[in-house]
PATOR-949910 format. One line per field, with one value per atom (N, C-alpha, C, O): x, y, z; residue in one letter; residue number from 0. Coordinates in nm, 2 decimals. Atoms other than C-alpha are relative to their C-alpha. Example, Ala and Ser with C-alpha at 12.3 -4.5 7.8 and 13.67 -1.06 7.14 Angstrom:
BEGIN
px <- 0.09 / 1.23 / 0.09 / 0.19 / -0.09 / 1.37 / -0.08 / -0.03
py <- -0.12 / -0.45 / 0.12 / 0.12 / -0.11 / -0.11 / 0.11 / 0.22
pz <- 0.00 / 0.78 / 0.00 / 0.07 / 0.00 / 0.71 / 0.08 / 0.09
type <- a / a / a / a / s / s / s / s
seq <- 0 / 0 / 0 / 0 / 1 / 1 / 1 / 1
end
This chain:
BEGIN
px <- -0.05 / 10.61 / -0.07 / -0.13 / 0.09 / 10.47 / 0.10 / 0.17 / -0.09 / 10.64 / -0.10 / -0.21 / 0.09 / 10.52 / 0.03 / 0.13 / -0.03 / 10.54 / -0.05 / -0.17 / 0.05 / 10.52 / -0.03 / 0.05 / 0.03 / 10.36 / -0.02 / -0.08 / -0.01 / 10.45 / -0.11 / -0.17 / 0.10 / 10.22 / -0.05 / 0.01 / 0.04 / 10.01 / 0.03 / 0.04 / 0.02 / 10.02 / 0.08 / 0.05 / -0.09 / 10.31 / 0.10 / 0.15 / -0.08 / 10.53 / 0.00 / 0.08 / 0.01 / 10.44 / 0.01 / 0.09 / 0.05 / 10.29 / 0.13 / 0.17 / -0.08 / 10.58 / 0.13 / 0.20 / -0.10 / 10.83 / 0.01 / 0.11 / 0.06 / 10.66 / 0.03 / 0.10 / -0.04 / 10.66 / 0.12 / 0.14 / -0.11 / 10.99 / 0.08 / 0.13 / -0.03 / 11.09 / -0.05 / 0.02 / 0.07 / 10.84 / 0.07 / 0.10 / -0.01 / 10.94 / 0.19 / 0.23 / -0.13 / 11.33 / 0.00 / 0.05 / 0.01 / 11.23 / 0.00 / 0.07 / 0.06 / 11.06 / 0.13 / 0.13 / -0.10 / 11.35 / 0.13 / 0.21 / -0.12 / 11.62 / -0.05 / 0.01 / 0.06 / 11.40 / 0.01 / 0.04 / -0.01 / 11.40 / 0.15 / 0.20 / -0.14 / 11.77 / 0.04 / 0.09 / -0.04 / 11.83 / -0.08 / -0.02 / 0.04 / 11.57 / 0.08 / 0.13 / -0.05 / 11.71 / 0.17 / 0.21 / -0.11 / 12.08 / -0.02 / 0.07 / -0.02 / 11.97 / -0.03 / 0.02 / 0.08 / 11.77 / 0.15 / 0.18 / -0.15 / 12.11 / 0.08 / 0.12 / -0.06 / 12.31 / -0.03 / 0.06 / 0.08 / 12.10 / 0.03 / 0.09 / 0.03 / 12.03 / 0.14 / 0.16 / -0.11 / 12.35 / -0.02 / 0.06 / 0.03 / 12.23 / 0.14 / 0.20 / -0.12 / 12.49 / -0.04 / 0.01 / 0.05 / 12.30 / -0.13 / -0.16 / 0.13 / 11.97 / -0.12 / -0.20 / 0.09 / 11.78 / -0.02 / -0.13 / 0.02 / 11.87 / -0.07 / -0.14 / 0.04 / 11.81 / -0.17 / -0.25 / 0.14 / 11.49 / -0.12 / -0.24 / 0.06 / 11.40 / 0.01 / -0.06 / 0.00 / 11.48 / -0.11 / -0.14 / 0.14 / 11.18 / -0.09 / -0.17 / 0.14 / 10.93 / -0.08 / -0.20 / 0.09 / 10.80 / -0.10 / -0.05 / 0.14 / 10.46 / 0.06 / 0.07 / -0.05 / 10.60 / 0.13 / 0.13 / -0.10 / 10.91 / -0.05 / -0.05 / 0.05 / 10.73 / -0.08 / -0.06 / 0.08 / 10.51 / 0.09 / 0.05 / -0.11 / 10.83 / 0.07 / 0.13 / -0.10 / 10.98 / -0.09 / -0.03 / 0.06 / 10.70 / -0.05 / -0.10 / 0.04 / 10.62 / 0.14 / 0.14 / -0.14 / 11.01 / 0.00 / 0.03 / 0.01 / 10.95 / -0.07 / -0.04 / 0.11 / 10.66 / 0.07 / 0.06 / -0.06 / 10.85 / 0.11 / 0.12 / -0.14 / 11.16 / -0.06 / -0.01 / 0.03 / 10.94 / -0.06 / -0.04 / 0.06 / 10.76 / 0.09 / 0.09 / -0.09 / 11.04 / 0.11 / 0.15 / -0.05 / 11.21 / -0.06 / -0.01 / 0.08 / 10.92 / -0.01 / 0.00 / 0.00 / 10.90 / 0.13 / 0.14 / -0.15 / 11.28 / 0.02 / 0.06 / -0.03 / 11.30 / -0.13 / -0.13 / 0.09 / 10.98 / 0.02 / -0.03 / -0.04 / 11.11 / 0.11 / 0.10 / -0.09 / 11.45 / -0.04 / 0.02 / 0.03 / 11.25 / -0.07 / -0.06 / 0.06 / 11.05 / 0.10 / 0.08 / -0.08 / 11.33 / 0.13 / 0.20 / -0.10 / 11.57 / -0.05 / -0.01 / 0.05 / 11.39 / -0.11 / -0.21 / 0.07 / 11.21 / -0.09 / -0.21 / 0.10 / 11.03 / -0.12 / -0.07 / 0.08 / 10.71 / -0.02 / -0.05 / -0.01 / 10.72 / 0.10 / 0.07 / -0.11 / 11.03 / -0.01 / 0.03 / 0.05 / 10.93 / -0.09 / -0.07 / 0.09 / 10.64 / 0.03 / 0.00 / -0.08 / 10.82 / 0.08 / 0.05 / -0.09 / 11.07 / -0.10 / -0.12 / 0.11 / 10.79 / -0.07 / -0.08 / 0.06 / 10.61 / 0.09 / 0.07 / -0.08 / 10.91 / 0.08 / 0.13 / -0.05 / 11.00 / -0.08 / -0.03 / 0.14 / 10.64 / 0.00 / -0.04 / -0.01 / 10.69 / 0.11 / 0.09 / -0.12 / 11.04 / -0.03 / -0.02 / 0.03 / 10.91 / -0.11 / -0.10 / 0.11 / 10.59 / 0.09 / 0.07 / -0.04 / 10.77 / 0.13 / 0.16 / -0.08 / 11.06 / -0.12 / -0.13 / 0.07 / 10.78 / -0.08 / -0.11 / 0.05 / 10.60 / 0.12 / 0.09 / -0.09 / 10.94 / 0.04 / 0.10 / -0.04 / 10.98 / -0.10 / -0.09 / 0.12 / 10.65 / -0.01 / -0.11 / -0.05 / 10.76 / 0.07 / 0.00 / -0.07 / 11.02 / -0.02 / 0.01 / 0.03 / 10.91 / -0.16 / -0.19 / 0.13 / 10.57 / -0.04 / -0.16
py <- -0.09 / 10.08 / 0.00 / -0.09 / 0.02 / 10.19 / 0.09 / 0.19 / -0.06 / 10.25 / 0.05 / 0.00 / -0.08 / 10.51 / -0.10 / -0.18 / 0.06 / 10.33 / 0.07 / 0.07 / -0.07 / 10.52 / -0.09 / -0.10 / 0.09 / 10.30 / 0.10 / 0.20 / -0.08 / 10.42 / -0.07 / 0.00 / 0.04 / 10.19 / -0.12 / -0.16 / 0.14 / 9.87 / -0.09 / -0.04 / 0.13 / 9.56 / 0.00 / -0.03 / -0.02 / 9.62 / -0.11 / -0.14 / 0.06 / 9.38 / -0.15 / -0.16 / 0.12 / 9.01 / 0.00 / -0.06 / -0.03 / 9.14 / 0.02 / -0.06 / -0.02 / 9.32 / -0.08 / -0.09 / 0.12 / 9.05 / -0.09 / -0.11 / 0.08 / 8.82 / 0.05 / 0.00 / -0.10 / 9.05 / -0.03 / -0.11 / -0.01 / 9.10 / -0.14 / -0.16 / 0.16 / 8.72 / -0.05 / -0.13 / 0.06 / 8.65 / 0.05 / -0.02 / -0.06 / 8.91 / -0.03 / -0.04 / 0.06 / 8.81 / -0.11 / -0.10 / 0.09 / 8.48 / 0.01 / -0.04 / -0.05 / 8.60 / 0.09 / 0.11 / -0.09 / 8.82 / -0.10 / -0.08 / 0.08 / 8.54 / -0.10 / -0.13 / 0.11 / 8.29 / 0.10 / 0.04 / -0.09 / 8.58 / 0.01 / 0.01 / -0.02 / 8.62 / -0.14 / -0.15 / 0.14 / 8.26 / -0.05 / -0.12 / 0.01 / 8.25 / 0.05 / -0.01 / -0.08 / 8.53 / -0.04 / -0.02 / 0.05 / 8.38 / -0.12 / -0.13 / 0.12 / 8.06 / 0.05 / 0.00 / -0.01 / 8.21 / 0.13 / 0.12 / -0.07 / 8.46 / -0.10 / -0.12 / 0.10 / 8.17 / -0.10 / -0.16 / 0.08 / 7.98 / 0.09 / 0.06 / -0.08 / 8.27 / 0.09 / 0.11 / -0.06 / 8.47 / 0.13 / 0.15 / -0.09 / 8.76 / 0.14 / 0.20 / -0.09 / 9.01 / 0.15 / 0.25 / -0.11 / 9.27 / 0.03 / -0.02 / -0.03 / 9.48 / -0.09 / -0.11 / 0.11 / 9.24 / -0.12 / -0.18 / 0.11 / 8.96 / -0.01 / -0.10 / -0.06 / 9.14 / 0.02 / 0.01 / -0.01 / 9.21 / -0.09 / -0.07 / 0.12 / 8.86 / -0.08 / -0.18 / 0.07 / 8.76 / 0.04 / -0.03 / -0.07 / 8.98 / 0.01 / 0.09 / -0.03 / 8.97 / -0.12 / -0.09 / 0.08 / 8.63 / 0.03 / 0.05 / 0.00 / 8.66 / -0.05 / 0.04 / 0.09 / 8.43 / 0.10 / 0.11 / -0.10 / 8.69 / 0.07 / 0.10 / -0.17 / 9.01 / -0.02 / 0.07 / 0.06 / 8.84 / -0.02 / 0.01 / 0.06 / 8.72 / 0.14 / 0.18 / -0.15 / 9.07 / 0.08 / 0.13 / -0.09 / 9.26 / -0.06 / 0.02 / 0.06 / 9.03 / 0.03 / 0.05 / -0.02 / 9.08 / 0.15 / 0.18 / -0.16 / 9.48 / 0.04 / 0.11 / -0.02 / 9.46 / -0.05 / 0.02 / 0.07 / 9.24 / 0.13 / 0.19 / -0.10 / 9.48 / 0.11 / 0.16 / -0.13 / 9.82 / -0.02 / 0.06 / 0.01 / 9.66 / -0.01 / 0.06 / 0.01 / 9.52 / 0.15 / 0.19 / -0.11 / 9.84 / 0.14 / 0.21 / -0.09 / 10.06 / -0.06 / 0.02 / 0.05 / 9.82 / 0.05 / 0.10 / -0.02 / 9.85 / 0.15 / 0.21 / -0.17 / 10.24 / 0.04 / 0.14 / -0.08 / 10.29 / -0.03 / 0.04 / 0.06 / 10.08 / 0.09 / 0.14 / -0.09 / 10.27 / 0.17 / 0.25 / -0.15 / 10.63 / -0.02 / 0.08 / 0.00 / 10.51 / -0.04 / 0.02 / 0.01 / 10.38 / 0.09 / 0.08 / -0.08 / 10.65 / 0.13 / 0.19 / -0.12 / 10.96 / 0.02 / -0.04 / 0.02 / 11.05 / 0.13 / 0.10 / -0.11 / 11.41 / -0.06 / -0.14 / 0.08 / 11.28 / 0.09 / 0.04 / -0.08 / 11.59 / -0.08 / -0.16 / 0.03 / 11.50 / -0.17 / -0.22 / 0.15 / 11.13 / -0.01 / -0.06 / 0.03 / 11.18 / 0.04 / -0.02 / -0.04 / 11.39 / -0.10 / -0.12 / 0.11 / 11.13 / -0.09 / -0.10 / 0.10 / 10.87 / 0.04 / -0.05 / -0.04 / 11.06 / -0.01 / -0.10 / 0.00 / 11.12 / -0.13 / -0.15 / 0.16 / 10.74 / -0.04 / -0.09 / 0.07 / 10.64 / 0.10 / 0.05 / -0.08 / 10.94 / -0.05 / -0.07 / 0.06 / 10.80 / -0.13 / -0.16 / 0.12 / 10.45 / -0.01 / -0.10 / -0.01 / 10.52 / 0.07 / 0.02 / -0.08 / 10.74 / -0.11 / -0.09 / 0.11 / 10.40 / -0.09 / -0.09 / 0.05 / 10.19 / 0.01 / -0.10 / -0.06 / 10.39 / -0.03 / -0.10 / 0.02 / 10.39 / -0.13 / -0.15 / 0.14 / 10.04 / -0.06 / -0.16 / 0.07 / 9.97 / 0.08 / 0.06 / -0.08 / 10.20 / -0.09 / -0.16 / 0.04 / 10.01 / -0.15 / -0.18 / 0.11 / 9.64 / -0.03 / -0.11 / -0.01 / 9.67 / 0.04 / 0.04
pz <- 0.08 / 9.45 / -0.15 / -0.20 / 0.13 / 9.11 / -0.11 / -0.09 / 0.11 / 8.77 / -0.08 / -0.11 / 0.09 / 8.54 / -0.11 / -0.08 / 0.13 / 8.18 / -0.12 / -0.13 / 0.12 / 7.87 / -0.14 / -0.22 / 0.16 / 7.57 / -0.08 / -0.08 / 0.13 / 7.26 / -0.12 / -0.20 / 0.14 / 7.01 / 0.11 / 0.21 / -0.01 / 7.09 / -0.08 / -0.19 / 0.07 / 6.93 / -0.11 / -0.23 / 0.12 / 6.76 / -0.01 / -0.12 / -0.06 / 6.91 / -0.09 / -0.18 / 0.04 / 6.79 / -0.16 / -0.23 / 0.12 / 6.46 / -0.07 / -0.14 / 0.06 / 6.36 / -0.02 / -0.12 / 0.00 / 6.47 / -0.09 / -0.16 / 0.07 / 6.30 / -0.19 / -0.28 / 0.13 / 5.98 / -0.05 / -0.14 / 0.06 / 5.96 / -0.05 / -0.16 / 0.05 / 5.98 / -0.12 / -0.18 / 0.13 / 5.69 / -0.10 / -0.20 / 0.12 / 5.48 / -0.03 / -0.15 / -0.01 / 5.56 / -0.09 / -0.20 / 0.12 / 5.41 / -0.13 / -0.21 / 0.14 / 5.13 / -0.09 / -0.22 / 0.08 / 5.03 / -0.03 / -0.12 / 0.02 / 5.08 / -0.12 / -0.22 / 0.13 / 4.86 / -0.12 / -0.22 / 0.17 / 4.56 / -0.01 / -0.12 / 0.02 / 4.62 / -0.06 / -0.17 / 0.08 / 4.56 / -0.13 / -0.21 / 0.13 / 4.27 / -0.11 / -0.21 / 0.10 / 4.11 / -0.05 / -0.16 / 0.00 / 4.17 / -0.12 / -0.21 / 0.05 / 4.00 / -0.18 / -0.28 / 0.12 / 3.72 / -0.05 / -0.17 / 0.08 / 3.63 / -0.02 / -0.13 / 0.07 / 3.65 / -0.12 / -0.18 / 0.11 / 3.41 / -0.15 / -0.25 / 0.14 / 3.16 / -0.02 / -0.14 / 0.01 / 3.19 / -0.06 / -0.16 / 0.06 / 3.08 / -0.04 / 0.04 / 0.03 / 2.90 / -0.02 / 0.04 / 0.08 / 2.70 / 0.10 / 0.21 / -0.05 / 2.76 / 0.00 / 0.09 / 0.04 / 2.59 / 0.06 / 0.07 / -0.09 / 2.79 / 0.14 / 0.19 / -0.13 / 3.12 / -0.01 / 0.08 / 0.03 / 2.98 / -0.02 / 0.01 / -0.05 / 2.93 / 0.11 / 0.13 / -0.12 / 3.24 / 0.11 / 0.20 / -0.05 / 3.38 / -0.07 / -0.04 / 0.09 / 3.11 / 0.06 / 0.06 / -0.02 / 3.25 / 0.10 / 0.21 / -0.11 / 3.45 / 0.15 / 0.24 / -0.09 / 3.72 / 0.07 / 0.19 / -0.07 / 3.78 / 0.04 / 0.16 / -0.05 / 3.77 / 0.14 / 0.22 / -0.08 / 4.03 / 0.15 / 0.27 / -0.10 / 4.25 / 0.02 / 0.12 / 0.00 / 4.16 / 0.10 / 0.20 / -0.07 / 4.31 / 0.16 / 0.24 / -0.15 / 4.63 / 0.07 / 0.19 / -0.06 / 4.69 / 0.03 / 0.15 / -0.04 / 4.66 / 0.11 / 0.21 / -0.14 / 4.88 / 0.12 / 0.22 / -0.15 / 5.15 / 0.01 / 0.12 / -0.07 / 5.14 / 0.04 / 0.14 / -0.06 / 5.16 / 0.15 / 0.24 / -0.12 / 5.46 / 0.12 / 0.23 / -0.12 / 5.64 / 0.03 / 0.14 / -0.05 / 5.59 / 0.09 / 0.16 / -0.11 / 5.74 / 0.14 / 0.23 / -0.14 / 6.04 / 0.09 / 0.20 / -0.08 / 6.11 / 0.02 / 0.13 / -0.05 / 6.05 / 0.09 / 0.16 / -0.11 / 6.25 / 0.15 / 0.24 / -0.12 / 6.54 / 0.07 / 0.19 / -0.05 / 6.54 / 0.03 / 0.10 / -0.05 / 6.54 / 0.13 / 0.22 / -0.14 / 6.84 / 0.10 / 0.20 / -0.09 / 7.03 / 0.05 / 0.15 / -0.06 / 6.98 / 0.01 / 0.11 / -0.01 / 6.92 / 0.06 / 0.03 / -0.12 / 7.20 / -0.04 / -0.02 / 0.01 / 7.11 / -0.10 / -0.19 / 0.07 / 6.94 / -0.12 / -0.23 / 0.13 / 6.68 / -0.09 / -0.18 / 0.08 / 6.54 / -0.04 / -0.14 / 0.05 / 6.54 / -0.11 / -0.22 / 0.11 / 6.37 / -0.16 / -0.25 / 0.10 / 6.11 / -0.06 / -0.18 / 0.06 / 6.04 / -0.04 / -0.16 / 0.06 / 6.01 / -0.10 / -0.18 / 0.10 / 5.77 / -0.09 / -0.17 / 0.10 / 5.56 / -0.07 / -0.18 / 0.04 / 5.59 / -0.10 / -0.20 / 0.07 / 5.45 / -0.12 / -0.22 / 0.12 / 5.19 / -0.07 / -0.19 / 0.09 / 5.07 / -0.05 / -0.17 / 0.06 / 5.06 / -0.09 / -0.17 / 0.09 / 4.87 / -0.14 / -0.25 / 0.13 / 4.61 / -0.02 / -0.13 / 0.03 / 4.61 / -0.09 / -0.21 / 0.05 / 4.55 / -0.10 / -0.16 / 0.13 / 4.26 / -0.09 / -0.19 / 0.08 / 4.11 / -0.07 / -0.17 / 0.02 / 4.12 / -0.08 / -0.15 / 0.10 / 3.96 / -0.11 / -0.19 / 0.15 / 3.69 / -0.03 / -0.11 / 0.03 / 3.64 / -0.06 / -0.17 / 0.05 / 3.66 / -0.07 / -0.16 / 0.08 / 3.55 / -0.14 / -0.17
type <- m / m / m / m / t / t / t / t / t / t / t / t / n / n / n / n / r / r / r / r / i / i / i / i / i / i / i / i / v / v / v / v / g / g / g / g / a / a / a / a / h / h / h / h / y / y / y / y / g / g / g / g / l / l / l / l / r / r / r / r / d / d / d / d / w / w / w / w / l / l / l / l / g / g / g / g / q / q / q / q / r / r / r / r / v / v / v / v / t / t / t / t / a / a / a / a / v / v / v / v / l / l / l / l / m / m / m / m / a / a / a / a / l / l / l / l / y / y / y / y / a / a / a / a / i / i / i / i / l / l / l / l / l / l / l / l / a / a / a / a / v / v / v / v / v / v / v / v / l / l / l / l / l / l / l / l / v / v / v / v / k / k / k / k / k / k / k / k / p / p / p / p / g / g / g / g / d / d / d / d / y / y / y / y / l / l / l / l / a / a / a / a / w / w / w / w / f / f / f / f / n / n / n / n / v / v / v / v / f / f / f / f / s / s / s / s / p / p / p / p / i / i / i / i / w / w / w / w / m / m / m / m / k / k / k / k / v / v / v / v / a / a / a / a / t / t / t / t / l / l / l / l / v / v / v / v / f / f / f / f / l / l / l / l / a / a / a / a / s / s / s / s / l / l / l / l / f / f / f / f / y / y / y / y / h / h / h / h / a / a / a / a / w / w / w / w / v / v / v / v / g / g / g / g / m / m / m / m / r / r / r / r / d / d / d / d / i / i / i / i / w / w / w / w / m / m / m / m / d / d / d / d / y / y / y / y / v / v / v / v / k / k / k / k / p / p / p / p / t / t / t / t / g / g / g / g / v / v / v / v / r / r / r / r / l / l / l / l / v / v / v / v / l / l / l / l / e / e / e / e / v / v / v / v / l / l / l / l / t / t / t / t / i / i / i / i / v / v / v / v / y / y / y / y / l / l / l / l / v / v / v / v / a / a / a / a / c / c / c / c / g / g / g / g / m / m / m / m / w / w / w / w / a / a / a / a / l / l / l / l / k / k / k / k / i / i / i / i / f / f / f / f / v / v / v / v
seq <- 0 / 0 / 0 / 0 / 1 / 1 / 1 / 1 / 2 / 2 / 2 / 2 / 3 / 3 / 3 / 3 / 4 / 4 / 4 / 4 / 5 / 5 / 5 / 5 / 6 / 6 / 6 / 6 / 7 / 7 / 7 / 7 / 8 / 8 / 8 / 8 / 9 / 9 / 9 / 9 / 10 / 10 / 10 / 10 / 11 / 11 / 11 / 11 / 12 / 12 / 12 / 12 / 13 / 13 / 13 / 13 / 14 / 14 / 14 / 14 / 15 / 15 / 15 / 15 / 16 / 16 / 16 / 16 / 17 / 17 / 17 / 17 / 18 / 18 / 18 / 18 / 19 / 19 / 19 / 19 / 20 / 20 / 20 / 20 / 21 / 21 / 21 / 21 / 22 / 22 / 22 / 22 / 23 / 23 / 23 / 23 / 24 / 24 / 24 / 24 / 25 / 25 / 25 / 25 / 26 / 26 / 26 / 26 / 27 / 27 / 27 / 27 / 28 / 28 / 28 / 28 / 29 / 29 / 29 / 29 / 30 / 30 / 30 / 30 / 31 / 31 / 31 / 31 / 32 / 32 / 32 / 32 / 33 / 33 / 33 / 33 / 34 / 34 / 34 / 34 / 35 / 35 / 35 / 35 / 36 / 36 / 36 / 36 / 37 / 37 / 37 / 37 / 38 / 38 / 38 / 38 / 39 / 39 / 39 / 39 / 40 / 40 / 40 / 40 / 41 / 41 / 41 / 41 / 42 / 42 / 42 / 42 / 43 / 43 / 43 / 43 / 44 / 44 / 44 / 44 / 45 / 45 / 45 / 45 / 46 / 46 / 46 / 46 / 47 / 47 / 47 / 47 / 48 / 48 / 48 / 48 / 49 / 49 / 49 / 49 / 50 / 50 / 50 / 50 / 51 / 51 / 51 / 51 / 52 / 52 / 52 / 52 / 53 / 53 / 53 / 53 / 54 / 54 / 54 / 54 / 55 / 55 / 55 / 55 / 56 / 56 / 56 / 56 / 57 / 57 / 57 / 57 / 58 / 58 / 58 / 58 / 59 / 59 / 59 / 59 / 60 / 60 / 60 / 60 / 61 / 61 / 61 / 61 / 62 / 62 / 62 / 62 / 63 / 63 / 63 / 63 / 64 / 64 / 64 / 64 / 65 / 65 / 65 / 65 / 66 / 66 / 66 / 66 / 67 / 67 / 67 / 67 / 68 / 68 / 68 / 68 / 69 / 69 / 69 / 69 / 70 / 70 / 70 / 70 / 71 / 71 / 71 / 71 / 72 / 72 / 72 / 72 / 73 / 73 / 73 / 73 / 74 / 74 / 74 / 74 / 75 / 75 / 75 / 75 / 76 / 76 / 76 / 76 / 77 / 77 / 77 / 77 / 78 / 78 / 78 / 78 / 79 / 79 / 79 / 79 / 80 / 80 / 80 / 80 / 81 / 81 / 81 / 81 / 82 / 82 / 82 / 82 / 83 / 83 / 83 / 83 / 84 / 84 / 84 / 84 / 85 / 85 / 85 / 85 / 86 / 86 / 86 / 86 / 87 / 87 / 87 / 87 / 88 / 88 / 88 / 88 / 89 / 89 / 89 / 89 / 90 / 90 / 90 / 90 / 91 / 91 / 91 / 91 / 92 / 92 / 92 / 92 / 93 / 93 / 93 / 93 / 94 / 94 / 94 / 94 / 95 / 95 / 95 / 95 / 96 / 96 / 96 / 96 / 97 / 97 / 97 / 97 / 98 / 98 / 98 / 98 / 99 / 99 / 99 / 99 / 100 / 100 / 100 / 100 / 101 / 101 / 101 / 101 / 102 / 102 / 102 / 102 / 103 / 103 / 103 / 103 / 104 / 104 / 104 / 104 / 105 / 105 / 105 / 105 / 106 / 106 / 106 / 106 / 107 / 107 / 107 / 107 / 108 / 108 / 108 / 108 / 109 / 109 / 109 / 109 / 110 / 110 / 110 / 110 / 111 / 111 / 111 / 111 / 112 / 112 / 112 / 112 / 113 / 113 / 113 / 113
end
């Protein structure tokens, strides 16, 4: 008995599974860091919020968080498109739109945080 398997992508499995776990841990650590910083500084106005994010270590942590968030979102959305959208053309369009959206969000975030 032969089975016809359709392989949608090669080498995604373990790398992306691990990538999502690592990015989830990084985002959780950032959330804890941000919560501690906000509890200590208790920013109440624009200048106080600006001062929370002005140290270079906080900028780097925020950029690592954002990169993790966008990669995590990309892997998740790509997996959803590959699993549930069967027409190849439609799936490709959705993947390209997802990339464009995530890149636009990344550029907007860089404009804000850098």
